[in-house]
Structure formats: structure tokens, C-alpha cells
C-alpha positions in Angstrom: 55.6 22.9 8.9 56.2 22.0 12.5 59.6 21.4 14.2 60.2 19.9 17.6 63.1 19.1 19.8 64.7 20.5 22.9 67.8 21.9 21.3 66.5 23.5 18.1 63.6 25.9 17.9 61.5 26.5 14.8 63.2 29.8 14.2 66.7 28.3 14.5 65.8 25.6 12.0 64.0 27.7 9.4 67.1 28.1 7.1 67.9 24.4 7.6 64.4 23.3 6.7 64.5 25.5 3.7 67.6 23.7 2.6 66.0 20.4 3.3 62.9 21.3 1.2 65.1 22.3 -1.7 67.0 19.0 -1.5 63.8 16.9 -1.3 61.3 18.7 -3.4 60.7 15.7 -5.6 58.7 13.9 -2.9 57.8 16.7 -0.5 55.0 17.8 -2.9 53.6 14.4 -3.8 49.8 14.0 -4.1 48.2 13.2 -0.7 51.1 14.5 1.4 49.9 17.3 3.6 53.0 18.1 5.7 56.0 16.8 7.6 57.8 17.4 10.8 60.9 16.5 12.8 59.8 14.5 15.8 62.6 14.8 18.3 62.4 13.7 21.9 59.0 14.5 23.4 57.1 14.6 20.0 53.4 13.6 19.9 54.2 10.5 17.9 57.3 8.7 19.3 58.8 5.3 19.2 59.1 3.1 22.2 62.9 3.3 22.0 62.8 7.1 22.0 64.5 7.4 18.6 64.1 10.5 16.5 62.6 10.5 13.0 61.0 12.6 10.3 57.3 12.2 10.1 55.6 12.6 6.7 51.8 13.3 7.0 49.3 11.8 4.6 45.6 12.7 4.3 44.3 9.1 3.7 45.2 5.5 4.1 45.4 5.2 0.3 47.8 8.1 0.0 49.8 6.7 2.9 50.4 3.6 1.0 51.1 5.4 -2.3 53.6 7.7 -0.6 55.7 4.8 0.4 56.9 4.6 -3.3 58.3 8.1 -3.2 59.4 8.9 0.4 63.0 7.7 1.1 63.3 5.5 4.1 66.2 7.6 5.4 67.0 11.3 5.0 69.5 13.9 6.2 68.2 16.9 8.0 70.5 20.0 8.2 70.8 21.1 11.8 73.6 23.6 11.5 75.7 25.4 8.9 77.3 22.1 7.9 76.0 19.4 10.2 73.5 16.8 9.0 71.3 14.6 11.2 70.5 11.2 9.8 66.8 10.3 10.3 64.5 7.5 9.5 61.2 8.5 8.0 57.7 7.4 8.9 54.5 8.1 6.9 51.5 8.8 9.2 47.9 9.1 8.1 46.3 12.0 9.9 43.1 12.2 7.7 41.7 15.1 5.8 42.3 18.0 8.2 39.6 20.7 8.0 38.2 23.5 10.1 36.1 21.8 12.8 32.9 23.8 12.3 32.2 21.4 9.3 31.2 18.0 10.6 30.4 14.8 8.6 28.4 12.9 9.7 26.1 15.7 10.9 24.2 15.2 14.2 21.6 17.1 16.2 23.2 19.8 18.3 25.3 21.2 15.4 24.8 24.5 13.6 22.7 24.7 10.4 21.1 27.4 8.3 19.4 28.2 5.1 21.6 29.3 2.2 21.8 32.9 3.4 20.2 32.8 6.8 21.2 33.1 10.4 22.7 30.1 12.1 20.4 27.8 14.2 20.6 24.3 15.6 19.8 20.9 14.1 17.2 19.7 16.6 16.4 16.0 15.8 16.5 13.5 13.0 12.9 12.4 12.1 10.9 10.4 9.7 7.5 11.3 8.2 4.8 8.8 9.1 3.8 6.7 6.0 7.0 7.5 4.0 9.8 5.0 3.3 11.9 4.2 6.4 15.1 5.3 4.5 13.8 8.9 4.1 15.2 11.1 6.9 14.5 14.7 7.8 16.3 17.4 9.8 13.9 19.0 12.3 14.6 22.6 13.3 12.6 25.9 13.5 10.7 27.7 10.7 12.7 30.8 11.3 16.0 28.9 11.0 15.2 26.8 7.9 12.5 28.9 6.2 13.4 32.5 7.3 9.8 33.2 8.4 7.9 31.5 5.6 10.1 33.0 2.9 11.8 30.0 1.2 10.2 27.4 -1.1 10.4 23.7 -1.1 13.8 22.5 -2.3 15.8 25.4 -0.8 19.3 24.2 0.3 20.2 23.7 4.0 23.8 24.1 5.1 26.1 22.7 7.7 28.1 24.7 8.8 25.6 27.5 8.8 26.0 30.4 6.4 27.3 32.8 9.1 29.9 30.2 10.0 31.2 30.0 6.4 28.9 27.3 5.0 28.4 27.6 1.2 26.1 26.2 -1.5 26.7 23.6 -2.9 29.8 22.5 -0.9 28.1 22.3 2.5 24.6 21.3 1.6 23.2 18.5 3.8 19.5 18.7 2.9 16.7 20.6 1.2 13.7 22.3 2.6 10.6 20.0 2.4 7.8 20.9 4.9 7.1 23.6 7.5 4.3 24.9 9.6 3.6 28.5 8.4 3.9 31.2 11.1 0.8 33.4 11.4 1.8 37.0 12.2 -0.3 39.4 14.2 0.0 41.7 17.2 -3.0 40.5 19.2 -3.5 36.9 18.1 -2.2 33.6 19.5 -2.9 31.1 16.7 0.5 29.4 16.5 1.6 26.4 18.6 5.0 25.6 16.9 7.9 27.2 15.1 9.1 24.1 13.2 10.3 23.0 9.7 11.8 20.0 8.0 14.7 19.5 5.6 15.0 16.2 3.7 18.4 14.7 4.2 20.3 14.6 0.8 22.7 11.8 1.7 21.5 9.6 4.6 25.1 8.5 5.3 25.9 12.1 6.2 23.7 12.2 9.3 23.4 10.4 12.7 20.5 10.4 15.1 22.4 10.8 18.5 22.3 14.3 19.9 25.8 15.9 20.3 27.0 15.3 23.9 23.6 14.0 25.0 23.2 10.7 23.1 20.1 9.2 21.6 16.8 11.0 22.2 14.1 9.2 24.2 10.4 9.0 23.7 8.1 12.1 23.6 7.2 13.4 27.0 3.5 14.2 27.1 3.4 16.0 30.5 5.5 18.8 31.9 5.4 20.7 35.2 6.8 23.8 36.7 10.4 23.5 38.1 11.0 20.4 35.9 14.7 20.3 34.9 15.6 20.5 31.2 18.7 20.3 29.1 19.7 20.7 25.4 22.7 20.8 23.1 22.7 24.1 21.2 25.0 25.3 18.4 26.0 28.3 20.5 25.6 27.2 24.1 26.7 23.6 23.8 25.1 21.6 26.6 22.9 23.9 28.7 20.6 23.2 31.7 17.5 25.0 33.0 14.1 24.5 34.5 10.5 25.0 33.3 8.7 28.0 34.7 5.3 27.8 32.8 4.4 24.5 31.0 1.6 26.0 28.9 2.1 29.7 28.2 0.5 32.1 25.8 3.2 34.5 24.5 3.9 37.0 21.7 7.4 36.6 20.2 9.1 39.5 18.4 10.7 38.2 15.2 13.0 40.2 13.0 11.7 39.3 9.6 13.8 41.9 7.7 16.8 43.9 8.9 15.4 46.7 11.1 11.9 45.4 10.9 10.1 43.3 13.5 6.8 41.6 13.8 5.0 39.7 16.5 3.9 36.0 16.3 1.5 34.9 19.0 1.9 31.4 20.4 -0.3 29.2 22.7 0.6 26.1 24.6 4.3 26.7 24.5 6.8 26.3 27.4 8.5 29.1 29.3 11.8 28.1 31.0 14.7 29.7 32.8 17.3 31.8 30.7 19.5 29.0 29.4 19.7 29.7 25.7 21.6 32.1 23.4 21.3 33.3 19.8 22.0 30.3 17.5 20.4 27.7 19.8 17.0 28.0 18.1 16.0 24.5 16.9 17.8 22.7 19.7 16.0 19.6 21.1 15.0 20.1 24.7 15.2 17.0 26.9 14.0 16.0 30.3 16.7 14.6 32.7 15.8 11.0 31.7 16.3 11.8 28.0 12.6 12.1 27.0 12.0 14.7 24.3 10.1 17.9 25.4 10.4 20.2 22.4 12.5 22.7 20.4 14.1 25.9 21.6 12.5 28.7 19.6 13.3 32.0 21.3 14.8 33.5 24.4 16.0 36.6 26.3 18.3 37.3 29.2 15.4 36.4 31.5 13.7 33.4 29.8 13.9 30.6 27.2 10.9 29.6 25.1 10.3 26.2 23.5 7.5 24.6 21.6 6.2 21.1 22.5 7.3 18.0 20.6 3.9 16.5 20.7 2.5 19.5 18.9 5.4 19.4 16.4 4.8 15.7 15.6 1.1 16.3 15.1 1.6 19.4 12.9 4.3 17.9 10.6 3.4 14.2 10.8 6.8 13.0 12.0 8.3 10.5 14.4 11.6 10.7 16.2 14.6 8.6 14.9 16.6 7.6 18.0 19.3 5.4 16.4 20.1 4.6 12.8 20.3 0.9 11.9 
């Protein structure tokens, strides 16, 4: 309950609003009504003539229309021990208000995870070559969607991620479909990508544009040292950096189980400046012109590591979806 107005604070009006609620309970608890408030001078919603009124908030256009049958056009609001303020009412549709870590439609740049895993980032929307054009897949990292080769095909993928309150089945947006297995070993460099796919459950629940960055461009096949990069990550938001080594061989220390770490050796991956944080894994890395470079896969306080999109597309047989039509 919110109360506005220059002469009456919420504390001062609490007893009066309680009296108002008792008098008007028949319609104050109607289906689809999610709140009400006195909009005095300076209220967010105001009429051109500056008049004061009582706003009744609905959660949909249908409920807004239905509430018109129950909400009186004029009410009396107690403003003192005996005084009554005559007010018109207005029903306002504010939509279904929810915590803003749950987004529909979902787009690249938002947080996702497996059913019980750590949060990562939705990197890109892709299609698998040769499959129907209406089948869409979420691209992110193996260690985000598969938890280091652990989960099987069909495992649920959540938005928001599990650590952000996502739950199965309420927040399921896809199911694990394909991934490139990670080969573990202290002295080998057999991996080129950390990548996995989740088939989108409801195509209408996703869009292709990257949060804050817009549609992805074509795949960039060449990279060079000092080349500027950018990405939109679940933790960092939009972040900028630069490439240090465009074709590195590097061992990455992954925590497969709590308190237990193992190394995965990669070749032909890109080492960049320290521009990522935990939770950004899976974010799509772009060049300044919007061309797609790869996916963030690891980092430290001194460097960010990403795998190349060309290697990902070849390994998983996918192509980028830039705009849904």
C-alpha cells in the first residue's frame, strides 16, 4: 500500500487507510487487483488538471476491464479522526509485477543455469544446421549447462539461474541437448571449446538480440592482439576489454566438486584483459563492429579467457540466429 501527498505521510494515514480498507473490503480484494494508492499532488500518475484521486492497480488489461464492475467511481478516504476526502477512482493496469531477475522473453546476456548448478550467462541463440528453422537452441558453456559433463540429455535449464532463485519447473526455459565433452588432464591440451546447447522449450520465450548490445553480427574468423572486445554478462553487464593472445594454449582449473579441482587443457583459445567476473561464463564476446568472436569461459583478476565461435560452430554444428522473424 502506498500513500502520497504533501500534507499526509504514510504513518499519519495508517489508521485512516485501515478504516478505508474495512469499509471497502468487498472490492479491495477482487481478483486481479494488486494494490491501490492515494495519488495526491505530485503522484507518478496524475491528471492534467492536477486533481487528486484513488488509483486501483490491476495486473492485466482483462482484469482492468473486469474490475470496472466492482470498483466504485467515487470513494471517501478518511484523512483525520472525522474528516472524509471525496475522491474519484481510476483503474490502472501495471501488469504482473515480479522480481526483475526473471525475464520473459529471455535473451542473451541474462543469467541461466542447470537445475542445481552455478549461474552462468546465456550466450547466443542458435540453430543446428540441417534441423527445422523453428528449432532454437541456447548456447552457453559446458560447465554452466552440463556441470563438467555430468548431466544427461533432457536436463532442465533455468532462467533465472538456480543460485538466483530459479526453480524447476516454474523457471525452465530449455532442456540440455548437445555438448562438447571436456577432456580432463594435467598435461594435455586436447580441448578447443567449453560449449553446450539447450533446446528452447517455448520459442516465444526467447529473443536473439543480446541484452544492451543488440543483434549479433557474423562470425569473425581473424583476431589480433590489442583488438577491442565487449560482451554482456550476467554479473558484469556490458564489459569491455582487449585481446592479449589470439591463439593461446592454456590449462584451466575447474572445480568439478566442492573442494576438488581438476585441470582442462585448451588450445586455440583467446586470452584477453581482465574484464569478466564469476557468472559471466557463456557470455558472447563481440568485436567493436558486432562480429561474434566467441564465448567467455574463464577468468582471473589478471585475465579473461574465451573460446572461438568458429570452433564452437564446427564442434556443435550450429549457426547464429541474429533476429527472430
